[in-house]
C-alpha positions in Angstrom: -29.3 15.1 47.2 -30.5 17.4 44.5 -29.1 15.5 41.5 -31.0 12.2 42.2 -33.3 11.6 39.3 -36.1 9.4 40.6 -37.4 6.9 38.1 -40.0 4.4 39.5 -40.3 2.2 36.4 -40.6 -1.1 38.4 -43.5 0.1 40.5 -45.2 2.1 37.8 -45.3 -0.7 35.2 -45.6 -3.9 37.2 -48.5 -5.4 39.3 -48.4 -4.3 43.0 -49.7 -6.1 46.0 -52.9 -4.1 46.9 -52.4 -4.9 50.6 -50.0 -2.3 52.0 -49.9 -3.6 55.6 -46.5 -4.9 56.8 -47.7 -8.3 57.8 -46.1 -11.6 57.0 -48.3 -13.3 54.3 -48.5 -15.1 51.0 -48.6 -12.5 48.2 -50.3 -13.5 44.9 -50.8 -11.7 41.5 -48.1 -9.2 42.3 -44.3 -8.9 42.0 -43.8 -6.5 44.9 -45.3 -5.0 48.0 -45.0 -1.5 49.3 -43.2 -1.3 52.6 -41.2 1.3 54.5 -37.9 0.6 56.3 -37.9 0.3 60.1 -36.7 3.6 61.5 -33.3 3.1 63.1 -32.8 4.7 66.6 -29.4 6.3 66.1 -27.9 5.8 62.7 -24.2 6.4 62.1 -22.3 6.4 58.9 -19.3 4.0 59.0 -18.1 4.2 55.4 -19.4 5.3 52.0 -18.1 4.9 48.5 -17.5 8.2 46.8 -17.1 6.3 43.5 -20.5 4.6 43.8 -22.1 7.9 45.0 -20.8 9.6 41.9 -22.1 6.8 39.8 -25.7 7.5 41.0 -25.5 11.3 41.1 -24.5 12.0 44.8 -21.7 14.4 45.5 -18.9 13.9 48.0 -20.3 16.7 50.1 -23.7 15.2 50.2 -22.3 12.0 51.6 -21.5 13.9 54.8 -25.0 15.4 55.0 -27.8 14.5 57.4 -30.0 13.9 54.4 -27.7 11.1 53.2 -27.5 9.6 56.7 -31.3 9.6 57.1 -32.1 8.3 53.5 -29.7 5.4 53.5 -30.2 4.2 57.0 -34.0 4.1 56.4 -34.8 6.8 58.8 -36.5 9.0 56.2 -38.1 8.3 52.8 -36.6 10.1 49.8 -39.1 12.6 48.3 -41.0 11.2 45.3 -40.3 7.6 46.2 -42.3 4.7 47.7 -40.1 1.9 49.0 -41.0 -1.7 48.2 -40.0 -5.4 48.7 -40.0 -7.8 45.8 -41.9 -11.0 45.7 -40.1 -14.1 44.4 -39.7 -17.8 45.0 -36.8 -20.2 44.6 -35.0 -23.5 45.0 -32.8 -23.6 48.1 -30.1 -26.3 48.2 -31.9 -28.0 45.3 -35.4 -28.1 46.9 -38.4 -26.0 46.0 -39.0 -23.5 48.8 -42.1 -21.7 47.6 -42.5 -17.9 48.2 -39.4 -16.2 49.6 -39.1 -12.6 48.6 -37.1 -9.7 50.0 -37.1 -10.7 53.7 -34.5 -8.3 54.8 -34.1 -6.0 51.8 -36.1 -3.0 50.9 -35.8 -1.2 47.5 -35.8 2.5 48.0 -36.2 3.6 44.4 -34.8 3.5 40.9 -32.7 6.4 39.7 -31.3 7.5 36.4 -27.9 9.1 36.0 -25.8 9.7 32.9 -28.2 7.6 30.9 -27.9 4.6 33.3 -30.5 3.2 35.6 -29.8 1.9 39.1 -31.9 0.5 41.9 -31.0 1.6 45.4 -31.7 -1.1 48.0 -31.2 -1.2 51.8 -30.2 -4.6 53.3 -31.1 -4.9 57.0 -33.7 -2.2 57.0 -36.4 -4.2 58.8 -39.4 -6.5 58.4 -41.3 -6.9 55.1 -44.2 -9.2 54.2 -41.6 -11.7 53.1 -39.6 -11.9 56.3 -41.2 -15.2 57.4 -40.2 -15.7 61.0 -37.3 -13.2 60.9 -37.0 -9.5 61.8 -35.6 -8.2 58.5 -32.6 -6.7 60.2 -28.9 -7.3 59.7 -25.9 -7.2 62.0 -22.6 -5.3 61.7 -20.7 -8.6 61.1 -22.5 -9.6 57.9 -22.9 -6.0 56.7 -19.1 -5.3 56.8 -18.6 -8.5 54.8 -21.2 -7.5 52.2 -20.0 -3.9 51.9 -16.4 -4.7 51.4 -16.8 -7.8 49.2 -19.1 -6.2 46.6 -16.5 -3.4 46.1 -13.6 -5.8 46.1 -15.3 -7.9 43.4 -16.0 -4.9 41.3 -12.3 -3.9 41.3 -11.3 -7.4 40.5 -13.4 -7.2 37.4 -16.1 -9.5 38.6 -19.7 -8.6 37.7 -21.4 -7.6 41.0 -23.7 -5.3 42.9 -22.1 -2.2 44.3 -22.0 -0.8 47.8 -22.9 2.8 48.4 -22.9 3.0 52.2 -22.4 1.1 55.5 -24.2 2.4 58.6 -24.9 1.4 62.1 -28.5 1.4 63.0 -28.0 2.1 66.7 -30.1 -0.9 67.6 -29.2 -4.3 69.0 -30.1 -7.4 66.9 -30.4 -11.0 68.3 -28.6 -13.6 66.3 -27.5 -17.2 66.6 -24.3 -17.1 64.5 -24.0 -20.9 64.0 -27.6 -21.9 64.6 -26.4 -24.0 67.6 -28.8 -22.6 70.3 -26.5 -19.8 71.5 -28.1 -16.5 70.4 -26.5 -13.2 71.4 -27.1 -9.5 70.8 -25.0 -7.9 68.1 -24.8 -4.4 66.7 -27.4 -3.7 63.9 -26.3 -2.3 60.6 -27.7 -1.3 57.2 -25.9 -1.5 53.8 -27.2 0.4 50.7 -26.6 -1.8 47.7 -26.7 -0.6 44.1 -27.5 -2.6 40.9 -29.3 -2.3 37.6 -32.1 -4.2 39.3 -32.4 -7.0 42.0 -34.5 -9.2 39.8 -33.7 -12.9 40.3 -34.4 -16.2 38.7 -36.9 -16.8 41.5 -39.0 -13.9 40.3 -39.9 -15.9 37.2 -40.2 -19.2 39.1 -42.8 -17.7 41.4 -45.1 -16.5 38.6 -45.0 -19.8 36.7 -45.5 -21.9 39.9 -48.7 -19.9 40.6 -49.8 -20.2 36.9 -49.8 -16.4 36.7 -48.9 -16.5 33.0 -50.3 -13.1 32.1 -48.0 -11.5 34.8 -45.2 -13.7 33.6 -45.4 -12.5 30.1 -45.7 -8.9 31.3 -42.7 -9.4 33.6 -40.4 -10.9 30.9 -41.3 -8.2 28.4 -40.6 -5.6 31.1 -37.1 -7.0 31.6 -36.4 -7.2 27.8 -37.7 -3.6 27.3 -35.6 -2.0 30.1 -32.5 -4.2 30.5 -32.1 -6.0 27.2 -33.4 -3.5 24.6 -31.1 -5.0 22.0 -33.4 -8.0 21.8 -35.8 -7.8 18.9 -38.0 -10.0 16.8 -41.2 -12.1 17.3 -42.2 -12.6 21.0 -41.2 -16.2 21.2 -37.8 -15.4 19.7 -37.4 -12.6 22.2 -38.1 -14.9 25.1 -35.5 -17.4 23.9 -32.9 -14.6 23.3 -33.6 -13.3 26.8 -32.9 -16.7 28.2 -29.7 -17.1 26.2 -28.5 -13.6 27.2 -29.0 -14.4 30.9 -27.2 -17.8 30.5 -24.3 -16.1 28.7 -24.0 -13.4 31.4 -24.2 -16.1 34.2 -21.5 -18.1 32.5 -19.2 -15.1 32.4 -19.8 -14.3 36.1 -19.0 -17.9 37.2 -15.9 -17.9 35.0 -14.7 -14.8 37.0 -15.5 -16.5 40.3 -13.3 -19.4 39.4 -10.6 -17.1 38.2 -10.2 -15.3 41.5 -11.1 -18.2 43.9 -14.5 -16.9 45.1 -17.1 -19.2 46.6 -20.6 -17.8 46.8 -21.7 -20.3 49.4 -25.5 -20.2 48.8 -26.3 -20.3 45.1 -30.0 -20.8 45.5 -32.1 -19.7 42.5 -33.4 -16.7 44.5 -29.8 -15.5 44.7 -29.2 -15.6 41.0 -29.4 -12.3 39.1 -30.8 -11.9 35.6 -27.9 -9.5 34.9 -25.3 -12.0 35.6 -24.0 -10.1 38.6 -23.0 -11.4 42.0 -25.7 -10.7 44.5 -26.4 -11.5 48.2 -23.0 -11.8 49.9 -23.9 -14.1 52.7 -21.7 -17.1 53.7 -19.3 -16.5 50.9 -15.6 -17.2 51.2 -12.3 -17.0 49.2 -10.2 -20.1 48.6 -7.1 -19.8 50.8 -5.5 -23.2 50.0 -6.8 -24.5 46.6 -9.6 -27.0 47.3 -12.2 -27.7 44.7 -14.4 -29.3 47.4 -14.4 -26.3 49.8 -17.5 -24.4 50.8 -17.6 -21.8 53.6 -21.3 -22.4 54.4 -21.8 -24.5 57.5 -25.4 -25.3 56.3 -23.9 -27.0 53.3 -21.1 -28.8 55.1 -22.5 -32.3 54.6 -23.4 -32.3 50.9 -21.2 -29.5 49.7 -23.6 -28.7 46.9 -22.2 -25.2 46.6 -18.5 -26.1 46.8 -16.0 -24.2 44.6 -15.6 -26.8 41.9 -19.3 -27.3 41.5 -20.3 -23.7 40.9 -20.5 -24.0 37.1 -22.8 -27.1 37.4 -25.0 -25.4 39.9 -25.3 -22.4 37.7 -26.5 -24.6 34.9 -29.0 -26.4 37.2 -30.3 -23.0 38.2 -30.7 -22.0 34.6 -32.7 -25.2 34.1 -35.2 -23.8 36.7 -35.3 -20.5 34.9 -35.9 -22.3 31.6 -38.8 -24.3 33.2 -40.3 -20.9 34.3 -40.1 -19.5 30.8 -41.3 -22.6 29.0 -45.1 -21.6 29.2 -44.3 -18.6 27.0 -42.2 -20.6 24.5 -43.8 -24.1 24.5 -40.8 -25.6 22.9 -38.2 -27.5 24.9 -35.6 -28.1 22.2 -34.3 -24.5 21.8 -34.1 -24.1 25.6 -32.3 -27.4 25.9 -29.7 -26.4 23.3 -28.9 -23.3 25.3 -28.6 -25.3 28.5 -26.4 -28.0 26.9 -24.1 -25.4 25.4 -23.6 -23.7 28.8 -21.2 -26.3 30.2 -19.5 -26.9 26.8 -18.9 -23.2 26.4 -17.9 -22.8 30.0 -15.3 -25.6 29.7 -13.8 -24.0 26.6 -13.6 -20.5 28.2 -12.3 -22.0 31.5 -9.4 -23.5 29.7 -8.5 -20.2 28.0 -8.9 -18.4 31.4 -6.5 -20.8 33.2 -4.0 -20.5 30.3 -4.1 -16.8 30.7 -3.4 -17.1 34.4 -0.4 -19.2 33.5 0.8 -16.7 30.9 0.2 -19.0 28.0 -1.4 -17.6 24.8 -1.0 -20.8 22.7 -3.4 -23.6 23.1 -2.5 -27.3 22.5 -4.4 -30.6 22.4 -2.9 -31.4 25.8 -4.3 -28.4 27.6 -7.0 -30.3 29.5 -4.4 -32.8 30.8 -1.9 -30.1 31.6 -4.5 -28.1 33.6 -5.9 -31.1 35.4 -2.3 -32.1 36.5 -1.8 -28.6 37.9 -5.1 -28.6 39.8 -4.3 -32.0 41.2 -0.9 -30.8 42.3 -2.4 -27.8 44.0 -4.3 -30.1 46.3 -1.4 -32.5 47.2 -0.4 -30.2 50.0 -2.2 -27.0 51.0 -1.3 -24.4 48.4 -2.5 -20.9 48.5 -4.3 -20.2 45.3 -3.8 -16.4 45.2 -0.1 -16.5 46.0 0.6 -19.4 43.7 -0.8 -17.7 40.6 0.6 -14.3 41.5 4.1 -15.6 42.1 4.2 -17.3 38.8 5.2 -13.8 37.6 8.7 -14.4 39.1 9.5 -17.3 36.8 11.7 -16.8 33.7 11.8 -18.9 30.6 15.5 -19.8 31.4 14.7 -21.1 34.9 15.2 -24.7 35.8 12.2 -26.6 37.2 13.8 -26.4 40.7 14.1 -22.6 40.5 10.6 -22.3 39.2 9.3 -24.3 42.1 11.3 -22.1 44.5 9.6 -19.0 43.0 6.2 -20.2 44.2 7.2 -22.0 47.4 5.7 -19.2 49.5 2.3 -20.5 48.5 2.8 -23.8 50.4 1.3 -23.8 53.9 3.5 -26.7 55.1 6.7 -26.5 53.1 8.2 -29.6 54.7 5.5 -31.7 52.9 7.0 -30.8 49.5 9.1 -33.9 49.2 9.1 -37.4 47.7 6.2 -38.0 45.4 4.7 -34.5 45.9 8.0 -32.9 44.9 8.3 -35.2 41.9 4.8 -34.3 40.7 5.6 -30.6 41.0 8.9 -30.8 39.2 7.3 -32.8 36.4 4.6 -30.2 36.0 7.2 -27.4 35.9 9.2 -29.2 33.3 6.1 -29.1 31.0 5.3 -25.5 32.0 8.8 -24.2 31.2 8.7 -26.0 27.9 5.4 -24.3 27.0 6.7 -20.9 28.1 9.6 -21.3 25.8 7.2 -22.1 22.9 5.6 -18.7 23.4 6.5 -15.7 21.3 6.1 -13.2 24.0 9.0 -12.0 26.2 9.1 -12.6 29.9 8.3 -9.0 30.5 5.2 -8.9 28.3 3.9 -12.2 29.7 4.3 -11.1 33.3 2.5 -7.8 32.5 -0.4 -9.8 31.1 -0.5 -12.3 34.0 -0.6 -9.5 36.5 -3.9 -8.3 34.9 -5.7 -11.6 35.6 -3.9 -12.9 38.8 -4.8 -10.5 41.7 -2.2 -9.9 44.4 -4.9 -9.0 46.9 -8.3 -10.4 47.6 -10.6 -10.1 50.6 -9.3 -13.1 52.5 -11.8 -14.4 55.0 -9.5 -13.5 58.0 -9.0 -10.0 56.7 -12.8 -9.3 56.7 -13.0 -10.9 60.2 -10.2 -8.6 61.5 -12.1 -5.6 60.2 -15.3 -6.8 61.9 -13.5 -7.3 65.2 -12.2 -3.8 65.1 -15.5 -2.3 64.0 -17.2 -4.1 66.9 -15.0 -2.0 69.2 -15.9 1.2 67.4 -12.7 1.4 65.3 -13.5 1.6 61.6 -10.0 2.4 60.3 -9.3 -1.2 59.1 -12.5 -1.1 57.0 -11.2 2.1 55.3 -7.7 0.5 54.9 -9.1 -2.7 53.3 -11.4 -0.6 51.1 -8.5 1.4 49.7 -6.3 -1.8 49.3 -9.0 -3.7 47.4 -9.5 -0.9 44.9 -6.2 -1.8 43.2 -6.0 -5.6 43.6 -3.7 -6.2 40.7 -1.1 -3.5 41.7 1.9 -4.3 43.8 1.0 -1.7 46.5 4.2 -2.3 48.6 2.7 -0.3 51.5 0.1 -3.0 51.9 2.5 -6.0 51.5 1.5 -7.5 54.8 -1.9 -8.4 53.2 -0.1 -10.6 50.6 0.1 -13.5 53.0 -1.3 -16.9 53.6 -4.1 -17.4 56.1 -2.6 -17.3 59.6 -2.9 -20.4 61.7 -5.4 -18.8 64.2 -7.8 -18.3 61.3 -7.9 -21.9 60.2 -10.9 -22.9 62.3 -12.1 -19.5 63.6 -15.8 -18.7 63.1 -16.0 -16.0 60.4 -12.7 -17.1 58.8 -13.5 -20.7 57.7 -17.0 -21.4 59.0 -19.9 -19.1 58.1 -23.7 -19.4 58.2 -26.5 -17.5 56.6 -27.1 -15.7 59.9 -27.0 -12.0 59.5 
């Protein structure tokens, strides 16, 4: 891989852990520890993204090389690099968890290509000083989900990490999939993730909690220098602008999650990126039937803290924790508070515009909030597939009757016989309003439909689709991974050859582990 330009800015400019032994421990006065990946016994490439490879300076031919296999499975160390795991803390499910760190992720290096910087990170490459009681490995099941979902999100237009490669390690890994006392051996796997950096809110929380204010200042200024160079001015003003930029990027990311029906599942502060990109694809899920209270994470099944409808509020709560971490450098609560208060206000305004765009409405009215609330209430009267509902709105014409408009989207209903009496009345009333608003628009049906198809995906990585790919991969057949990868590169296109994937969740997937119930086990 002759074109990889190694740039070790993170390790060259920030404080390192002087202890280079790979033993579980508390690490202080450092933001990372050097650690090598665990050598896999018999790595095998399952799939690699030529697009991501090109992004970082790797050719299509090099993907097929032994050097690629060895480097991105963790078998060999890239020349001129010294892998490391990052030290950070965080709040998990709203509770302070203390030191966490990269427990099953190892950063290989930073690289520069076409004036862009990327960090290459292996997930599932073995134990680090931050692995606590775990082994730092990952299984094929969770690795397929991460690999496919990151790329699916990118092509949906959602800010995200990218996936370079998915490999088997050749080793067996013991996991208890639902934490119910039934562990079993599964195939081990390694994913190479790519991002500008993997710096998290928890990176700042750790330094402040330990009162390492000199390192905190150095770390914030490092981030501004390399990732937000447009930020200028006096130090205090820079720190405030840094926080506002992170808040803005986070808000944009959450808005996209709500647009496509993505539920992260574990929005702890250590899983929040300063770049406003989606990271750490664990027990995530996609809304099948629209349900604002749904979360895929079994760990969160009682309180549902990370449910779909609560993601904007959780993002704000997480930003409060980041603000608390930056406060010692600013020593003024009011400007931080203003940014935090505007987060939800601005989100609500942008959310309204986003939903109107999904409905093909360019004109806003004072009744928008009521109109949208009525829709979202209707979507939950009987199980209604979110993706199919919004996509099939493109079949409605301005001249349609409310009954014909309802017929256009009836494929989205899971139990069609429930659409009667008061449920039917509520839908017809909403469609009367909707058609009236469509007729107030200046755009033609054709232009409106074209715009709607740009924001309402036809294809998303439904939970059962990922599980089907996992089941086949477990048997050694990786063709479905390749098929879904190609499908999800064009989620807004009709792709008639893949029409079978434009379908509601099948009945068998309603309660199947991996399709509706997921854990952090990987």
